[in-house]
LOVEX-811903 format. One record per residue (C-alpha): residue number from 1; residue in three letters; x, z negated, y negated. Coordinates in pm, 1 decimal. Each point is the difference from the previous one (the first is absolute). Layout:
! LOVEX-811903
num: NUM&residuo: ALA&xx: X&zz: Z&yy: Y
...
***
This chain:
! LOVEX-811903
num: 1&residuo: MET&xx: -746.1&zz: -12947.0&yy: 6241.8
num: 2&residuo: GLN&xx: -156.3&zz: 143.5&yy: 341.0
num: 3&residuo: LYS&xx: -301.8&zz: 126.6&yy: 107.1
num: 4&residuo: TYR&xx: -168.0&zz: 14.2&yy: 309.8
num: 5&residuo: GLU&xx: -361.3&zz: 174.3&yy: 46.2
num: 6&residuo: ILE&xx: -307.5&zz: -228.9&yy: 177.4
num: 7&residuo: ARG&xx: -336.7&zz: 99.2&yy: 133.6
num: 8&residuo: LEU&xx: -245.8&zz: -265.0&yy: 12.2
num: 9&residuo: THR&xx: -322.6&zz: 123.9&yy: 76.0
num: 10&residuo: LEU&xx: -205.4&zz: -367.6&yy: 182.9
num: 11&residuo: ALA&xx: -39.3&zz: -290.9&yy: -123.7
num: 12&residuo: GLU&xx: 220.7&zz: -128.9&yy: 282.7
num: 13&residuo: ASN&xx: 314.1&zz: 230.2&yy: -131.9
num: 14&residuo: VAL&xx: -38.7&zz: -186.4&yy: -292.8
num: 15&residuo: LYS&xx: -12.7&zz: -341.6&yy: 144.3
num: 16&residuo: ASN&xx: 323.1&zz: 90.9&yy: 279.8
num: 17&residuo: PHE&xx: 179.7&zz: 200.0&yy: -344.7
num: 18&residuo: VAL&xx: 1.7&zz: -345.2&yy: -250.4
num: 19&residuo: ASN&xx: 42.8&zz: -237.9&yy: 299.7
num: 20&residuo: ALA&xx: 332.5&zz: 235.8&yy: 84.9
num: 21&residuo: VAL&xx: 120.0&zz: 41.7&yy: -372.8
num: 22&residuo: ASN&xx: -46.8&zz: -360.2&yy: -40.5
num: 23&residuo: LYS&xx: 314.1&zz: -112.2&yy: 216.0
num: 24&residuo: TYR&xx: 253.0&zz: 127.5&yy: -243.3
num: 25&residuo: ASP&xx: 70.6&zz: -136.3&yy: -309.0
num: 26&residuo: PHE&xx: 64.2&zz: 340.2&yy: -223.9
num: 27&residuo: GLU&xx: -192.9&zz: 129.1&yy: -250.6
num: 28&residuo: MET&xx: -269.2&zz: 300.0&yy: 139.7
num: 29&residuo: ASP&xx: -286.4&zz: 220.5&yy: -167.2
num: 30&residuo: LEU&xx: -229.3&zz: 250.3&yy: 63.3
num: 31&residuo: ARG&xx: -15.1&zz: 257.3&yy: -213.0
num: 32&residuo: ALA&xx: -324.9&zz: 227.6&yy: 77.3
num: 33&residuo: GLY&xx: 29.7&zz: 233.1&yy: -343.9
num: 34&residuo: ARG&xx: 23.2&zz: -153.2&yy: -218.9
num: 35&residuo: HIS&xx: -120.6&zz: -330.3&yy: 78.3
num: 36&residuo: VAL&xx: 235.2&zz: -322.2&yy: 123.0
num: 37&residuo: VAL&xx: -28.4&zz: -291.3&yy: 222.0
num: 38&residuo: ASP&xx: 151.1&zz: -269.7&yy: 115.8
num: 39&residuo: ALA&xx: 72.3&zz: 140.7&yy: 422.5
num: 40&residuo: LYS&xx: -46.7&zz: -366.0&yy: 105.2
num: 41&residuo: SER&xx: -365.6&zz: -54.2&yy: -160.7
num: 42&residuo: ILE&xx: -224.2&zz: 105.1&yy: 188.3
num: 43&residuo: LEU&xx: -245.3&zz: 66.3&yy: -266.7
num: 44&residuo: GLY&xx: 144.4&zz: 186.2&yy: -195.8
num: 45&residuo: ILE&xx: 25.9&zz: 242.9&yy: 319.9
num: 46&residuo: PHE&xx: -324.1&zz: 0.5&yy: 12.1
num: 47&residuo: SER&xx: 2.9&zz: 171.1&yy: -366.1
num: 48&residuo: LEU&xx: 171.1&zz: 250.4&yy: 91.1
num: 49&residuo: ASP&xx: -184.3&zz: 297.2&yy: 142.3
num: 50&residuo: LEU&xx: 111.1&zz: -65.7&yy: 302.3
num: 51&residuo: SER&xx: -177.1&zz: 446.4&yy: 118.8
num: 52&residuo: ARG&xx: 397.5&zz: 120.8&yy: -51.1
num: 53&residuo: ASN&xx: 347.7&zz: -114.0&yy: 41.8
num: 54&residuo: ILE&xx: 120.9&zz: -222.6&yy: -245.9
num: 55&residuo: THR&xx: 436.2&zz: -69.5&yy: -70.0
num: 56&residuo: LEU&xx: 170.3&zz: -294.8&yy: 85.9
num: 57&residuo: GLU&xx: 293.3&zz: -137.3&yy: -234.5
num: 58&residuo: ILE&xx: 182.7&zz: -208.2&yy: 60.0
num: 59&residuo: GLU&xx: 180.1&zz: -153.5&yy: -351.0
num: 60&residuo: ASN&xx: 359.9&zz: -51.0&yy: 1.7
num: 61&residuo: ALA&xx: 80.1&zz: 161.4&yy: 346.0
num: 62&residuo: ASP&xx: 380.5&zz: -81.9&yy: -84.4
num: 63&residuo: GLN&xx: -15.0&zz: -288.1&yy: 9.5
num: 64&residuo: VAL&xx: -199.1&zz: -116.8&yy: 274.3
num: 65&residuo: PRO&xx: 182.5&zz: 0.3&yy: 383.7
num: 66&residuo: GLN&xx: -13.2&zz: 287.7&yy: 172.9
num: 67&residuo: GLU&xx: -83.4&zz: -177.7&yy: 337.3
num: 68&residuo: GLN&xx: -304.6&zz: -109.5&yy: -247.0
num: 69&residuo: ILE&xx: -61.9&zz: 348.4&yy: -31.7
num: 70&residuo: ASP&xx: -28.4&zz: 85.5&yy: 324.3
num: 71&residuo: ALA&xx: -143.9&zz: -278.8&yy: 141.1
num: 72&residuo: LEU&xx: -308.1&zz: 87.7&yy: -257.8
num: 73&residuo: LEU&xx: 40.6&zz: 331.8&yy: 110.8
num: 74&residuo: ARG&xx: -112.2&zz: -62.9&yy: 364.5
num: 75&residuo: ASP&xx: -268.4&zz: -288.6&yy: -105.0
num: 76&residuo: ILE&xx: -177.4&zz: 319.9&yy: -162.9
num: 77&residuo: ALA&xx: 86.7&zz: 309.2&yy: 149.1
num: 78&residuo: PRO&xx: -366.2&zz: -72.4&yy: 153.3
num: 79&residuo: PHE&xx: -132.3&zz: 162.0&yy: -372.9
num: 80&residuo: ARG&xx: 275.6&zz: 173.9&yy: -73.7
num: 81&residuo: ALA&xx: -187.4&zz: 377.0&yy: -107.3
***
């Protein structure tokens, strides 16, 4: 599993983040404390405490081609904390 800190403070940022991660077909979750939601779910993300950084977790990242991980990281660069 790979983890990255994300900051989503505005509704527009959430929308753009969800659009970016939905391009990829591998599993991603967002974790805020004990709460975990699908990173591709806009409603799930709005259920988290967005006043703090949240953690993007890529499950089975070792099975995802590195090119896809690199592309994802470029797409979400504006949201990385």
